[in-house]
C-alpha positions as a Markdown table, in Angstrom:
| # | Residue | x | y | z |
|---|---|---|---|---|
| 1 | Met | 0.0 | 0.0 | 0.0 |
| 2 | Pro | 1.2 | 3.6 | -0.7 |
| 3 | Ala | 2.8 | 5.6 | 2.2 |
| 4 | Ala | 0.2 | 7.8 | 3.9 |
| 5 | Thr | 2.1 | 11.1 | 4.0 |
| 6 | Phe | 0.9 | 14.7 | 3.5 |
| 7 | Ala | 1.7 | 16.4 | 0.3 |
| 8 | Pro | 4.2 | 19.3 | 0.7 |
| 9 | Met | 3.9 | 22.7 | -1.0 |
| 10 | Arg | 5.4 | 22.1 | -4.4 |
| 11 | Ile | 6.7 | 24.3 | -7.3 |
| 12 | Thr | 7.5 | 22.4 | -10.5 |
| 13 | Leu | 9.5 | 24.2 | -13.3 |
| 14 | Leu | 9.0 | 22.9 | -16.8 |
| 15 | Arg | 11.3 | 23.9 | -19.7 |
| 16 | His | 9.5 | 24.5 | -23.0 |
| 17 | Gly | 9.7 | 22.0 | -25.9 |
| 18 | Glu | 12.5 | 22.1 | -28.4 |
| 19 | Thr | 12.4 | 25.1 | -30.7 |
| 20 | Thr | 13.8 | 25.5 | -34.2 |
| 21 | His | 16.4 | 27.8 | -32.6 |
| 22 | Asn | 17.4 | 25.1 | -30.1 |
| 23 | Ala | 17.9 | 22.6 | -32.9 |
| 24 | Val | 20.7 | 24.8 | -34.4 |
| 25 | Arg | 22.2 | 26.0 | -31.1 |
| 26 | Met | 21.0 | 29.6 | -31.5 |
| 27 | Trp | 20.5 | 32.1 | -28.7 |
| 28 | Gln | 16.9 | 33.0 | -28.2 |
| 29 | Gly | 16.5 | 35.3 | -25.2 |
| 30 | His | 13.3 | 37.2 | -25.5 |
| 31 | Leu | 12.5 | 36.0 | -29.1 |
| 32 | Ala | 9.1 | 34.3 | -29.3 |
| 33 | Gly | 10.6 | 31.0 | -30.5 |
| 34 | Glu | 8.7 | 28.4 | -32.5 |
| 35 | Leu | 8.5 | 24.8 | -31.4 |
| 36 | Ser | 10.0 | 22.2 | -33.8 |
| 37 | Asp | 8.0 | 19.1 | -34.6 |
| 38 | Thr | 10.2 | 17.3 | -32.0 |
| 39 | Gly | 9.3 | 20.0 | -29.5 |
| 40 | Lys | 5.6 | 19.6 | -30.2 |
| 41 | Asp | 5.8 | 15.9 | -29.6 |
| 42 | Gln | 7.8 | 16.5 | -26.4 |
| 43 | Ala | 5.0 | 18.8 | -25.1 |
| 44 | Arg | 2.2 | 16.3 | -26.0 |
| 45 | Ala | 4.1 | 13.6 | -24.1 |
| 46 | Leu | 3.4 | 15.6 | -20.9 |
| 47 | Arg | -0.3 | 15.2 | -21.1 |
| 48 | Ala | -0.5 | 11.7 | -19.5 |
| 49 | Arg | 2.0 | 12.8 | -16.9 |
| 50 | Phe | 0.0 | 15.8 | -15.7 |
| 51 | Ala | -3.4 | 14.0 | -16.0 |
| 52 | Ser | -2.7 | 12.0 | -12.8 |
| 53 | Asp | -1.2 | 14.9 | -10.8 |
| 54 | Pro | -3.0 | 18.2 | -11.5 |
| 55 | Phe | -1.7 | 21.5 | -10.2 |
| 56 | Asp | -3.5 | 24.1 | -8.2 |
| 57 | Leu | -1.9 | 26.9 | -10.2 |
| 58 | Val | -0.3 | 27.0 | -13.6 |
| 59 | Ile | 1.8 | 29.9 | -14.8 |
| 60 | Ser | 3.7 | 30.4 | -18.1 |
| 61 | Ser | 6.4 | 32.7 | -19.4 |
| 62 | Asp | 4.6 | 35.0 | -21.9 |
| 63 | Leu | 7.0 | 34.0 | -24.7 |
| 64 | Ala | 5.3 | 32.0 | -27.4 |
| 65 | Arg | 7.5 | 28.9 | -27.1 |
| 66 | Ala | 6.4 | 28.5 | -23.4 |
| 67 | Glu | 2.8 | 29.3 | -24.1 |
| 68 | Glu | 2.6 | 26.8 | -26.9 |
| 69 | Thr | 4.2 | 24.1 | -24.7 |
| 70 | Ala | 1.5 | 24.7 | -22.1 |
| 71 | Glu | -1.2 | 24.5 | -24.6 |
| 72 | Leu | 0.1 | 21.2 | -26.2 |
| 73 | Ala | 0.6 | 19.7 | -22.7 |
| 74 | Ser | -3.1 | 20.5 | -22.0 |
| 75 | Val | -2.5 | 22.8 | -19.0 |
| 76 | Asp | -4.3 | 26.2 | -18.8 |
| 77 | Ala | -1.6 | 28.6 | -17.9 |
| 78 | Val | -1.6 | 32.3 | -16.9 |
| 79 | Pro | 1.2 | 34.2 | -18.7 |
| 80 | Asn | 3.7 | 36.2 | -16.6 |
| 81 | Pro | 6.7 | 38.0 | -18.1 |
| 82 | Ala | 8.6 | 37.6 | -14.9 |
| 83 | Trp | 9.3 | 34.0 | -16.0 |
| 84 | Arg | 10.9 | 35.0 | -19.3 |
| 85 | Glu | 14.3 | 33.7 | -20.4 |
| 86 | Ile | 17.3 | 35.9 | -19.9 |
| 87 | Asp | 17.5 | 38.9 | -22.2 |
| 88 | Val | 20.5 | 38.4 | -24.4 |
| 89 | Gly | 20.4 | 41.6 | -26.3 |
| 90 | Asp | 21.8 | 41.5 | -29.8 |
| 91 | Trp | 22.9 | 37.8 | -29.4 |
| 92 | Ala | 19.2 | 36.8 | -30.0 |
| 93 | Gly | 18.9 | 35.0 | -33.3 |
| 94 | Arg | 22.6 | 34.3 | -33.6 |
| 95 | Thr | 24.3 | 30.9 | -33.1 |
| 96 | His | 26.6 | 30.2 | -30.2 |
| 97 | Glu | 29.5 | 29.9 | -32.7 |
| 98 | Glu | 28.7 | 33.3 | -34.2 |
| 99 | Val | 28.5 | 35.0 | -30.9 |
| 100 | Trp | 31.8 | 33.4 | -29.8 |
| 101 | Ala | 33.5 | 34.7 | -33.0 |
| 102 | Glu | 32.1 | 38.2 | -32.8 |
| 103 | Asp | 31.8 | 38.9 | -29.0 |
| 104 | Gln | 34.4 | 36.6 | -27.4 |
| 105 | Glu | 35.3 | 39.2 | -24.7 |
| 106 | Thr | 31.7 | 39.4 | -23.3 |
| 107 | Val | 31.4 | 35.6 | -23.4 |
| 108 | Leu | 34.6 | 35.2 | -21.4 |
| 109 | Ala | 33.6 | 37.9 | -18.9 |
| 110 | Met | 30.2 | 36.2 | -18.4 |
| 111 | Arg | 32.0 | 32.9 | -17.8 |
| 112 | Arg | 34.2 | 34.6 | -15.1 |
| 113 | Gly | 31.0 | 35.7 | -13.4 |
| 114 | Glu | 31.4 | 39.4 | -14.2 |
| 115 | Ala | 28.3 | 41.6 | -14.3 |
| 116 | Val | 28.3 | 42.3 | -18.0 |
| 117 | Pro | 25.1 | 42.8 | -20.0 |
| 118 | Leu | 24.7 | 40.1 | -22.6 |
| 119 | Gly | 24.6 | 41.2 | -26.2 |
| 120 | Lys | 25.4 | 44.8 | -25.1 |
| 121 | Thr | 21.8 | 45.6 | -24.1 |
| 122 | Gly | 20.7 | 42.5 | -22.4 |
| 123 | Glu | 20.6 | 41.5 | -18.7 |
| 124 | Thr | 23.5 | 40.6 | -16.5 |
| 125 | Leu | 23.6 | 37.2 | -15.0 |
| 126 | Arg | 23.2 | 38.7 | -11.5 |
| 127 | Gly | 20.3 | 40.8 | -12.5 |
| 128 | Phe | 18.6 | 37.8 | -14.2 |
| 129 | Ser | 19.2 | 35.7 | -11.1 |
| 130 | Ala | 17.6 | 38.3 | -8.9 |
| 131 | Arg | 14.6 | 38.6 | -11.2 |
| 132 | Val | 13.8 | 34.9 | -11.4 |
| 133 | Gln | 14.4 | 34.4 | -7.6 |
| 134 | Ala | 11.9 | 37.2 | -7.0 |
| 135 | Ala | 9.4 | 35.5 | -9.3 |
| 136 | Phe | 9.9 | 32.2 | -7.4 |
| 137 | Asp | 9.4 | 33.9 | -4.0 |
| 138 | Ala | 6.3 | 35.7 | -5.1 |
| 139 | Leu | 4.8 | 32.5 | -6.4 |
| 140 | Ala | 5.6 | 30.7 | -3.2 |
| 141 | Gly | 3.8 | 33.4 | -1.3 |
| 142 | Gln | 0.6 | 32.7 | -3.3 |
| 143 | Leu | 0.5 | 29.0 | -2.3 |
| 144 | Asp | -1.0 | 27.4 | 0.8 |
| 145 | Asp | 0.4 | 24.3 | 2.6 |
| 146 | Glu | 0.0 | 21.2 | 0.4 |
| 147 | Gln | -0.8 | 23.3 | -2.8 |
| 148 | Ser | 1.3 | 22.9 | -6.0 |
| 149 | Ala | 2.2 | 25.1 | -8.9 |
| 150 | Leu | 3.5 | 24.5 | -12.4 |
| 151 | Val | 5.6 | 27.1 | -14.2 |
| 152 | Val | 6.3 | 26.6 | -17.9 |
| 153 | Thr | 9.5 | 28.5 | -18.5 |
| 154 | His | 13.0 | 28.4 | -19.9 |
| 155 | Gly | 16.3 | 26.6 | -19.5 |
| 156 | Gly | 18.1 | 29.6 | -18.2 |
| 157 | Val | 15.5 | 30.2 | -15.6 |
| 158 | Ile | 15.6 | 26.7 | -14.3 |
| 159 | Trp | 19.4 | 26.6 | -14.4 |
| 160 | Ser | 19.7 | 29.8 | -12.4 |
| 161 | Leu | 17.2 | 28.7 | -9.7 |
| 162 | Val | 18.6 | 25.2 | -9.3 |
| 163 | Ser | 22.2 | 26.5 | -9.2 |
| 164 | Ser | 21.4 | 29.2 | -6.7 |
| 165 | His | 19.5 | 26.7 | -4.5 |
| 166 | Trp | 22.5 | 24.3 | -4.4 |
| 167 | Gly | 24.9 | 27.2 | -3.8 |
| 168 | Met | 26.7 | 26.8 | -7.1 |
| 169 | Ser | 28.0 | 29.7 | -9.2 |
| 170 | Phe | 28.2 | 30.1 | -13.0 |
| 171 | Pro | 29.7 | 28.4 | -14.9 |
| 172 | Asn | 28.6 | 25.2 | -13.3 |
| 173 | Arg | 30.2 | 22.1 | -14.9 |
| 174 | Gln | 28.8 | 19.6 | -12.3 |
| 175 | Met | 25.3 | 19.5 | -13.8 |
| 176 | Ser | 24.1 | 18.7 | -17.3 |
| 177 | Ser | 22.2 | 21.4 | -19.2 |
| 178 | Val | 18.4 | 21.6 | -18.8 |
| 179 | Leu | 16.6 | 19.3 | -21.2 |
| 180 | Asn | 13.6 | 20.4 | -23.2 |
| 181 | Thr | 10.3 | 19.6 | -21.3 |
| 182 | Ser | 12.3 | 18.3 | -18.3 |
| 183 | Leu | 10.9 | 19.0 | -14.8 |
| 184 | Ala | 12.7 | 20.5 | -11.8 |
| 185 | Thr | 10.6 | 20.3 | -8.6 |
| 186 | Phe | 11.0 | 22.1 | -5.4 |
| 187 | Glu | 9.2 | 20.9 | -2.3 |
| 188 | Tyr | 8.8 | 22.8 | 1.0 |
| 189 | Arg | 9.5 | 20.3 | 3.8 |
| 190 | Phe | 10.6 | 20.9 | 7.4 |
| 191 | Gly | 10.7 | 24.6 | 7.1 |
| 192 | Ala | 12.9 | 24.8 | 3.9 |
| 193 | Trp | 12.8 | 24.4 | 0.2 |
| 194 | Arg | 14.4 | 21.2 | -1.1 |
| 195 | Leu | 15.1 | 20.2 | -4.7 |
| 196 | Ala | 13.2 | 16.9 | -5.3 |
| 197 | Ser | 14.0 | 16.5 | -9.0 |
| 198 | Tyr | 16.2 | 17.9 | -11.7 |
| 199 | Asn | 16.1 | 17.2 | -15.5 |
| 200 | Asp | 13.3 | 14.7 | -15.1 |
| 201 | Ala | 12.4 | 13.9 | -18.6 |
| 202 | Gly | 11.2 | 10.4 | -17.9 |
| 203 | His | 8.0 | 10.9 | -20.0 |
| 204 | Leu | 10.4 | 10.9 | -23.0 |
| 205 | Gly | 12.0 | 7.6 | -22.0 |
| 206 | Arg | 14.9 | 6.5 | -19.9 |
| 207 | Gly | 18.3 | 8.1 | -20.7 |
| 208 | Thr | 16.9 | 11.2 | -22.4 |
| 209 | Gly | 19.8 | 13.5 | -23.3 |
| 210 | Leu | 22.4 | 10.7 | -23.0 |
| 211 | Lys | 22.5 | 9.5 | -26.6 |
| 212 | Asp | 25.5 | 11.5 | -27.8 |
| 213 | Leu | 28.0 | 11.3 | -25.0 |
| 214 | Val | 31.7 | 12.0 | -25.5 |
| 215 | Ala | 33.6 | 8.8 | -26.4 |
| 216 | Gly | 34.6 | 7.1 | -23.2 |
| 217 | Asp | 31.9 | 8.7 | -21.0 |
| 218 | Arg | 29.8 | 6.3 | -19.0 |
| 219 | Val | 26.5 | 6.5 | -17.2 |
| 220 | Val | 25.8 | 5.3 | -13.7 |
| 221 | Thr | 22.1 | 5.2 | -12.9 |
| 222 | Leu | 21.3 | 5.1 | -9.2 |
| 223 | Val | 17.9 | 3.6 | -8.2 |
| 224 | Arg | 16.3 | 3.7 | -4.8 |
| 225 | His | 14.6 | 0.5 | -3.6 |
| 226 | Gly | 10.8 | -0.1 | -3.7 |
| 227 | Gln | 8.5 | 0.6 | -0.8 |
| 228 | Thr | 8.7 | -1.3 | 2.5 |
| 229 | Asp | 6.3 | -1.4 | 5.5 |
| 230 | Ala | 8.9 | 0.6 | 7.4 |
| 231 | Asn | 8.4 | 3.4 | 4.8 |
| 232 | Val | 4.7 | 3.3 | 5.3 |
| 233 | Arg | 5.0 | 3.4 | 9.1 |
| 234 | Gln | 7.7 | 6.1 | 8.9 |
| 235 | Ile | 10.2 | 4.0 | 10.7 |
| 236 | Trp | 13.9 | 4.8 | 10.2 |
| 237 | Gln | 15.3 | 1.6 | 8.7 |
| 238 | Gly | 19.0 | 2.5 | 8.3 |
| 239 | Gln | 20.9 | -0.8 | 7.8 |
| 240 | Thr | 18.1 | -3.0 | 9.3 |
| 241 | Asp | 17.1 | -5.5 | 6.7 |
| 242 | Trp | 13.5 | -4.9 | 5.7 |
| 243 | Gly | 12.1 | -6.4 | 2.5 |
| 244 | Leu | 9.7 | -4.9 | 0.0 |
| 245 | Asn | 5.9 | -4.9 | 0.7 |
| 246 | Asp | 3.3 | -5.8 | -1.9 |
| 247 | His | 3.3 | -2.2 | -3.2 |
| 248 | Gly | 7.1 | -2.1 | -3.3 |
| 249 | Arg | 7.1 | -5.3 | -5.4 |
| 250 | Ile | 4.7 | -3.7 | -7.9 |
| 251 | Gln | 6.8 | -0.6 | -8.0 |
| 252 | Ala | 9.9 | -2.7 | -8.8 |
| 253 | Thr | 8.2 | -4.7 | -11.6 |
| 254 | Thr | 6.7 | -1.5 | -13.1 |
| 255 | Leu | 10.2 | 0.1 | -13.0 |
| 256 | Ala | 11.7 | -2.9 | -14.7 |
| 257 | Ser | 9.1 | -2.7 | -17.5 |
| 258 | Trp | 9.8 | 1.0 | -18.1 |
| 259 | Tyr | 13.6 | 0.8 | -17.5 |
| 260 | Gly | 14.6 | -1.7 | -20.2 |
| 261 | Asp | 18.2 | -3.1 | -20.3 |
| 262 | Pro | 19.9 | -2.2 | -17.0 |
| 263 | Gly | 23.4 | -3.2 | -18.1 |
| 264 | Arg | 25.6 | -4.4 | -15.2 |
| 265 | Val | 23.6 | -4.2 | -11.9 |
| 266 | Val | 25.2 | -3.8 | -8.5 |
| 267 | Ser | 23.1 | -3.6 | -5.4 |
| 268 | Ser | 23.2 | -2.9 | -1.7 |
| 269 | Pro | 23.1 | -6.3 | 0.1 |
| 270 | Leu | 20.0 | -5.2 | 2.1 |
| 271 | Gly | 16.9 | -7.2 | 1.1 |
| 272 | Arg | 14.8 | -4.2 | -0.1 |
| 273 | Ala | 17.5 | -3.2 | -2.5 |
| 274 | Leu | 18.3 | -6.8 | -3.6 |
| 275 | Gln | 14.7 | -7.5 | -4.4 |
| 276 | Thr | 14.4 | -4.3 | -6.5 |
| 277 | Ala | 17.7 | -5.0 | -8.3 |
| 278 | Ser | 16.6 | -8.6 | -9.0 |
| 279 | Ala | 13.4 | -7.3 | -10.7 |
| 280 | Leu | 15.6 | -5.1 | -12.9 |
| 281 | Asn | 18.3 | -7.7 | -13.5 |
| 282 | Gly | 16.1 | -10.7 | -14.0 |
| 283 | Ser | 18.2 | -12.6 | -11.5 |
| 284 | Ala | 20.2 | -12.0 | -8.3 |
| 285 | Pro | 22.7 | -9.2 | -8.9 |
| 286 | Ala | 26.2 | -8.5 | -7.6 |
| 287 | Ser | 26.2 | -6.6 | -4.3 |
| 288 | His | 28.5 | -4.3 | -2.4 |
| 289 | Val | 28.3 | -3.6 | 1.3 |
| 290 | Gly | 29.3 | 0.1 | 0.7 |
| 291 | Leu | 26.0 | 0.7 | -0.9 |
| 292 | Met | 24.0 | 0.2 | 2.3 |
| 293 | Glu | 21.8 | 2.9 | 3.7 |
| 294 | Met | 23.1 | 5.4 | 6.3 |
| 295 | Ser | 23.7 | 3.8 | 9.7 |
| 296 | Met | 21.2 | 5.3 | 12.1 |
| 297 | Gly | 22.9 | 3.7 | 15.2 |
| 298 | Leu | 20.5 | 3.4 | 18.1 |
| 299 | Trp | 17.7 | 5.0 | 16.1 |
| 300 | Glu | 17.3 | 2.1 | 13.7 |
| 301 | Asn | 13.8 | 0.6 | 13.7 |
| 302 | Leu | 12.3 | 3.6 | 15.6 |
| 303 | Gly | 9.8 | 6.2 | 14.6 |
| 304 | Val | 10.4 | 10.0 | 14.9 |
| 305 | Asp | 8.3 | 10.4 | 18.0 |
| 306 | Ala | 10.3 | 7.7 | 19.9 |
| 307 | Ile | 13.6 | 9.3 | 18.7 |
| 308 | Lys | 12.6 | 12.7 | 19.8 |
| 309 | Glu | 11.5 | 11.4 | 23.2 |
| 310 | Gly | 14.6 | 9.3 | 23.8 |
| 311 | Trp | 17.3 | 11.7 | 22.4 |
| 312 | Pro | 15.7 | 15.2 | 22.5 |
| 313 | Asp | 19.0 | 17.1 | 22.6 |
| 314 | Leu | 20.7 | 15.2 | 19.8 |
| 315 | Phe | 17.6 | 15.3 | 17.6 |
| 316 | Lys | 17.2 | 19.0 | 18.1 |
| 317 | Ser | 20.9 | 19.6 | 17.4 |
| 318 | Ile | 20.8 | 17.8 | 14.1 |
| 319 | Tyr | 17.4 | 18.7 | 12.7 |
| 320 | Glu | 16.8 | 22.1 | 14.3 |
| 321 | Gly | 20.4 | 23.3 | 14.8 |
| 322 | Asp | 21.9 | 22.0 | 11.5 |
| 323 | Ala | 24.7 | 20.1 | 13.2 |
| 324 | Asp | 26.0 | 17.1 | 11.3 |
| 325 | Glu | 26.4 | 14.7 | 14.1 |
| 326 | Arg | 26.4 | 10.9 | 14.1 |
| 327 | Arg | 22.8 | 9.7 | 13.9 |
| 328 | Gly | 21.6 | 7.7 | 16.9 |
| 329 | Val | 24.9 | 8.2 | 18.8 |
| 330 | Thr | 26.7 | 5.3 | 17.1 |
| 331 | Gly | 25.6 | 5.8 | 13.5 |
| 332 | Glu | 27.0 | 7.8 | 10.7 |
| 333 | Ser | 27.1 | 11.5 | 10.0 |
| 334 | Val | 26.2 | 12.9 | 6.6 |
| 335 | Asp | 29.8 | 13.6 | 6.0 |
| 336 | Asp | 30.7 | 10.0 | 6.8 |
| 337 | Leu | 28.0 | 8.9 | 4.3 |
| 338 | Ile | 29.1 | 11.2 | 1.5 |
| 339 | Arg | 32.7 | 9.9 | 1.8 |
| 340 | Arg | 31.6 | 6.3 | 1.9 |
| 341 | Met | 29.3 | 6.5 | -1.1 |
| 342 | Glu | 31.8 | 8.5 | -3.2 |
| 343 | Ala | 34.5 | 5.9 | -2.5 |
| 344 | Thr | 32.1 | 3.0 | -3.1 |
| 345 | Val | 30.8 | 4.2 | -6.4 |
| 346 | Ser | 34.3 | 5.1 | -7.6 |
| 347 | Glu | 35.5 | 1.6 | -6.8 |
| 348 | Ile | 32.5 | 0.0 | -8.6 |
| 349 | Val | 33.1 | 2.2 | -11.7 |
| 350 | Ala | 36.8 | 1.2 | -11.7 |
| 351 | Asn | 36.0 | -2.5 | -11.5 |
| 352 | Glu | 33.0 | -2.8 | -13.7 |
| 353 | Pro | 32.9 | -2.0 | -17.5 |
| 354 | Gly | 30.3 | 0.0 | -19.4 |
| 355 | Asp | 27.2 | 1.7 | -18.1 |
| 356 | Leu | 26.0 | 0.6 | -14.7 |
| 357 | Thr | 22.8 | 0.4 | -12.6 |
| 358 | Val | 23.4 | 0.8 | -8.9 |
| 359 | Val | 20.5 | 0.0 | -6.6 |
| 360 | Ser | 20.8 | 1.6 | -3.1 |
| 361 | His | 18.8 | 3.7 | -0.6 |
| 362 | Gly | 17.4 | 7.2 | -0.4 |
| 363 | Ser | 20.0 | 8.9 | 1.8 |
| 364 | Ala | 22.9 | 7.0 | 0.4 |
| 365 | Ile | 22.0 | 8.0 | -3.2 |
| 366 | Arg | 21.4 | 11.6 | -2.1 |
| 367 | Ala | 24.9 | 11.6 | -0.5 |
| 368 | Tyr | 26.5 | 10.3 | -3.7 |
| 369 | Val | 24.7 | 12.9 | -5.8 |
| 370 | Val | 25.9 | 15.6 | -3.3 |
| 371 | Ser | 29.4 | 14.4 | -3.6 |
| 372 | Val | 29.2 | 15.0 | -7.4 |
| 373 | Leu | 28.0 | 18.5 | -6.7 |
| 374 | Gly | 30.8 | 19.3 | -4.2 |
| 375 | Gly | 29.9 | 17.3 | -1.1 |
| 376 | Thr | 28.6 | 19.9 | 1.4 |
| 377 | Tyr | 26.2 | 19.2 | 4.2 |
| 378 | Glu | 24.2 | 22.3 | 3.2 |
| 379 | Arg | 23.6 | 20.8 | -0.3 |
| 380 | Phe | 22.5 | 17.5 | 1.2 |
| 381 | Arg | 19.9 | 19.3 | 3.3 |
| 382 | Ala | 18.8 | 21.3 | 0.3 |
| 383 | Thr | 18.1 | 18.1 | -1.7 |
| 384 | Gly | 14.9 | 16.0 | -1.4 |
| 385 | Leu | 14.7 | 12.3 | -0.9 |
| 386 | Leu | 14.2 | 10.1 | -4.0 |
| 387 | Pro | 10.8 | 8.4 | -4.2 |
| 388 | Asn | 10.8 | 4.7 | -3.9 |
| 389 | Thr | 12.2 | 3.3 | -7.2 |
| 390 | Gly | 13.0 | 6.9 | -8.3 |
| 391 | Leu | 16.4 | 7.2 | -10.0 |
| 392 | Ser | 19.3 | 9.6 | -10.7 |
| 393 | Glu | 21.8 | 9.6 | -13.6 |
| 394 | Val | 25.4 | 10.5 | -13.3 |
| 395 | Val | 27.8 | 10.8 | -16.3 |
| 396 | Ile | 31.4 | 9.7 | -15.5 |
| 397 | Gly | 33.8 | 11.5 | -17.9 |
| 398 | Ala | 37.4 | 12.4 | -18.2 |
| 399 | Lys | 36.8 | 15.6 | -16.2 |
| 400 | Gly | 35.0 | 13.7 | -13.4 |
| 401 | Pro | 31.4 | 13.0 | -12.6 |
| 402 | Arg | 28.5 | 15.2 | -13.8 |
| 403 | Leu | 24.9 | 15.0 | -12.5 |
| 404 | His | 22.6 | 14.5 | -15.4 |
| 405 | Ser | 19.2 | 14.0 | -13.6 |
| 406 | Tyr | 17.7 | 13.5 | -10.2 |
| 407 | Gly | 14.3 | 12.3 | -9.0 |
| 408 | Val | 13.2 | 10.7 | -12.3 |
| 409 | Ala | 10.1 | 8.7 | -11.6 |
| 410 | Ala | 7.8 | 8.8 | -14.7 |
| 411 | His | 7.0 | 5.1 | -14.2 |
| 412 | Leu | 5.2 | 6.0 | -10.9 |
| 413 | Asp | 2.7 | 8.3 | -12.6 |
| 414 | Ala | 0.1 | 5.6 | -12.6 |
| 415 | Phe | 0.3 | 5.1 | -8.8 |
């Protein structure tokens, strides 16, 4: 049975479908933009996804490419110019190569983070960031608890808000670019906004945007296990060996049907992960002890109320005072977990050829993703937990790992 939890306040950002400008790597800025045939198909693919999860409020940039995406996705959006793409001045309508050849100094200054107007008369990155953050804050102020909003907007807007949320400055090479019609979802939980998904284009199929990697690049897809009774009862499992419940087994088989060929599969040895990995693999997979969930020490198999009652000072220090202490006195800290997961995945990648599927746990996967982004406790706290059987994709290249997606869970839309 599904977990009985309240729905948090949620803001989902959707990039418009591919345009004819996107297809030839052309700067658009405030140009209207026309969806290509591919972009129209991408937008239509959103219909089924949104049908099972309607929004309380839908807003769109007032540029035509965003409004057309909303229309084709069958959502009734209110246009708002605050959600426009960055104004790129006289770069609009010119290819990236043309701009580089003719205005290299401004491009280099932009990459250094200098406050230069793009295309002579456009916005600065700082001014743009302030504009879209103000738009986000204003929208959040319109929502009540448990309400959700969809914003049909642009790649630059999403990139700016996500990078700012994770405390990352431009240029940011630790994340893939925003995909057309991908979703980035912010959830308000425990008094703070957390990024629950990034580059979720699962409605276009698994591995969207990964078809043309640089030679030698590899993809590691990290999958959280299916649901357990402990998840439903909100018990902290840690490294205790719970198995999947009936709903979790259905999630795992549904994931396997959507997922396709998993390549080489390596799993945490805990039952809930092994059962999920076996559904993907078709047989028992290899396992690695380093992929186990965060150790919760004396808190394992307890609910939050019992933990608060038994260890009030430690609980308050961690979850209200932001101290990264060992969970349950004898467990791991987040920093411990980040270092363990980074070392474990690096070892697996070194020993296993080709693309990989790694089946692990919510906090463990989040810790590895944060290691890719720079490994700070603040980024861990700013990142939401993957849903059961949700996944994240990381590209391993010559310059190190790059986060491609987080929180992809299109196969769960029917639940």
